[in-house]
C-alpha positions in Angstrom: -8.2 -27.8 -40.0 -9.6 -24.6 -40.7 -7.6 -22.9 -38.0 -4.4 -24.2 -39.3 -5.3 -22.9 -42.9 -6.4 -19.6 -41.4 -3.0 -19.3 -39.5 -1.0 -20.2 -42.8 -2.6 -17.4 -44.7 -2.8 -14.8 -42.0 -0.9 -11.5 -42.5 -0.3 -8.4 -40.5 -1.0 -5.4 -42.7 1.9 -3.0 -41.7 1.2 -0.4 -44.3 -1.0 -0.1 -47.5 1.6 -1.9 -49.5 3.4 -3.9 -47.0 2.1 -7.0 -45.2 4.2 -9.6 -43.0 2.9 -13.2 -42.6 2.3 -14.2 -39.0 4.2 -17.3 -39.8 7.4 -15.3 -40.0 6.7 -13.6 -36.5 5.7 -16.7 -34.8 8.6 -18.9 -36.4 11.2 -16.2 -35.3 9.7 -16.3 -31.9 10.2 -19.9 -31.7 13.8 -19.5 -33.0 14.6 -17.0 -30.3 13.3 -19.4 -27.6 15.5 -22.1 -29.1 18.6 -19.8 -28.7 17.7 -19.0 -25.2 17.4 -22.6 -24.3 20.7 -23.2 -26.1 22.4 -20.5 -23.9 21.0 -22.3 -20.8 22.2 -25.7 -22.4 18.9 -27.2 -22.1 17.7 -29.9 -24.5 14.4 -27.9 -24.9 16.5 -25.9 -27.5 16.0 -28.5 -30.1 12.3 -29.2 -30.2 11.5 -25.6 -29.9 13.7 -24.8 -32.8 12.1 -27.5 -34.9 8.8 -25.8 -34.7 10.3 -22.5 -35.7 12.2 -24.1 -38.7 9.0 -25.6 -40.1 7.2 -22.2 -40.0 10.3 -20.3 -41.5 10.6 -22.7 -44.3 7.2 -22.0 -45.5 7.9 -18.2 -45.3 11.2 -18.2 -47.1 10.1 -20.2 -50.1 8.2 -17.1 -51.0 6.7 -16.8 -54.3 7.9 -20.4 -55.0 5.0 -21.7 -52.8 2.5 -18.9 -53.6 3.4 -16.5 -50.8 2.8 -12.8 -51.8 5.8 -11.6 -49.6 8.3 -11.7 -52.4 11.6 -13.3 -53.7 12.3 -16.9 -52.6 15.4 -17.1 -50.4 16.6 -20.6 -51.1 19.5 -20.4 -48.9 17.3 -19.5 -45.9 14.7 -22.1 -46.7 17.2 -24.9 -47.4 18.9 -24.2 -44.1 15.5 -24.8 -42.2 15.6 -28.3 -43.7 19.1 -28.9 -42.6 18.1 -27.4 -39.0 15.4 -30.1 -38.8 17.9 -32.9 -39.5 20.7 -31.4 -37.2 18.2 -30.7 -34.5 17.3 -34.4 -34.3 20.9 -35.2 -34.0 21.6 -32.5 -31.5 18.6 -33.5 -29.5 19.6 -37.1 -29.4 23.3 -36.0 -28.4 22.3 -33.7 -25.6 19.8 -36.2 -24.2 22.5 -39.0 -24.2 25.0 -36.5 -22.5 22.5 -35.9 -19.7 22.3 -39.7 -19.0 26.2 -40.0 -18.7 27.5 -36.5 -17.7 25.8 -36.0 -14.3 22.7 -34.3 -16.0 24.7 -31.9 -18.0 23.5 -31.6 -21.6 26.7 -30.2 -22.9 29.9 -29.0 -21.7 31.3 -26.1 -23.8 34.8 -26.5 -25.2 36.8 -25.2 -28.0 37.2 -27.4 -31.2 40.7 -28.9 -31.9 43.0 -27.3 -34.5 42.3 -30.2 -36.8 38.5 -29.9 -36.4 38.8 -26.2 -37.2 40.7 -26.8 -40.3 38.1 -29.4 -41.3 35.3 -26.9 -40.7 36.9 -24.2 -42.7 37.7 -26.4 -45.8 34.2 -27.8 -45.8 32.7 -24.3 -45.5 34.8 -22.9 -48.5 33.8 -26.0 -50.7 30.0 -25.9 -49.7 29.7 -22.2 -50.2 31.2 -22.4 -53.7 29.0 -25.6 -54.6 25.7 -23.9 -53.2 26.3 -20.6 -55.1 26.2 -22.3 -58.3 23.3 -24.7 -57.2 21.2 -21.7 -55.9 21.9 -19.7 -58.9 20.7 -22.4 -61.2 17.6 -22.9 -59.1 16.7 -19.3 -59.1 17.5 -18.4 -62.6 13.9 -17.3 -63.1 14.1 -14.5 -60.6 15.8 -11.3 -61.3 18.3 -10.9 -58.5 22.0 -9.9 -58.3 24.8 -12.2 -58.2 25.7 -11.4 -54.6 22.4 -12.5 -53.5 23.4 -16.2 -54.2 26.7 -15.7 -52.5 25.1 -14.3 -49.4 22.4 -17.0 -49.5 25.1 -19.7 -49.8 27.0 -18.4 -46.9 23.9 -18.1 -44.7 23.1 -21.6 -45.5 26.4 -23.1 -45.0 27.3 -21.0 -41.9 24.1 -22.0 -40.3 24.8 -25.7 -40.9 28.3 -25.4 -39.2 26.9 -23.3 -36.3 24.2 -25.9 -35.6 26.6 -28.9 -35.9 29.0 -27.0 -33.6 26.3 -26.4 -31.1 25.5 -30.0 -31.0 29.0 -30.8 -30.3 29.2 -28.2 -27.7 32.0 -26.1 -29.3 32.3 -22.6 -28.4 33.0 -21.6 -32.0 29.4 -22.1 -32.8 28.6 -18.6 -31.5 31.2 -17.0 -33.8 29.7 -18.9 -36.7 26.4 -17.3 -35.8 27.9 -13.8 -35.7 29.3 -14.1 -39.2 25.9 -15.3 -40.4 24.1 -12.5 -38.8 26.5 -10.0 -40.4 25.4 -11.2 -43.8 21.8 -12.1 -43.0 20.5 -8.8 -41.7 21.3 -6.7 -44.8 20.0 -9.4 -47.0 16.8 -9.8 -45.2 16.3 -6.0 -45.1 16.9 -5.8 -49.0 14.2 -8.3 -49.6 11.6 -7.1 -47.2 11.7 -9.8 -44.7 11.7 -7.4 -41.8 10.6 -9.5 -38.7 13.5 -11.9 -39.6 15.9 -8.9 -40.1 14.9 -7.6 -36.7 15.5 -10.8 -35.1 18.9 -11.3 -36.8 19.9 -7.8 -35.5 18.8 -8.8 -32.1 20.7 -12.2 -32.4 23.8 -10.2 -33.2 23.8 -8.8 -29.5 22.5 -12.0 -27.9 25.1 -14.2 -29.6 27.9 -12.0 -28.3 26.5 -12.5 -24.9 26.0 -16.2 -25.4 29.7 -16.5 -26.6 30.9 -14.8 -23.5 28.8 -17.1 -21.2 30.0 -20.3 -22.9 33.6 -19.0 -22.9 33.6 -18.6 -19.3 32.1 -22.0 -18.8 34.8 -23.5 -20.9 37.5 -21.7 -19.0 36.2 -23.0 -15.6 36.3 -26.6 -16.9 39.7 -27.8 -15.9 41.3 -31.1 -15.9 42.4 -32.3 -12.4 45.6 -34.5 -12.7 45.5 -37.9 -11.0 47.2 -37.7 -7.5 50.4 -39.9 -7.1 50.7 -42.3 -4.3 53.7 -41.7 -2.2 56.3 -44.4 -2.5 58.2 -45.6 0.4 
């Protein structure tokens, strides 16, 4: 497929020394589309996101797969793989909900206290494990230690956010805010400008999404059963 090969190598020459792969731009557009569908609680959030994940994986592997763009971001690349796996689960879960919940793909709600403790515990252990794993994998690249810590949180935080989205937990928006706060500076530092721009936009978009889901969750009330009069 000549057109596919041409698209894979196509770049936008921003300056004499800076070029951007069109895969990064298109992949982020699909990522934005997925977020918009997620805000609307549409099952299309998952297949649209999968396309973006595949494209961005090839971008963030950087020099490891022959890209000229620069340093591989293993956390960013690895989370695309996890997104693919979680998206299949989320797609299936939301489709099941539509069949059993009057056509509603998901009803936003807060996670329980036990679920939050479990998420935080998993996050701490996973970030520590990923830090050492990513540092060992990227030993050949001259990057500071904080890069591995940032990439570890981006990877783990993204996993938690995607899983929470599949479960319909309002907290998933808060996870994305925390990921964006770390992701934007890292992407700017390593020259992934389209992704950094999208992350910055996500920061505002995610706050909006959080407010929308929060309001929906507050409208969902449990109506107590009516008691029949005795006598």
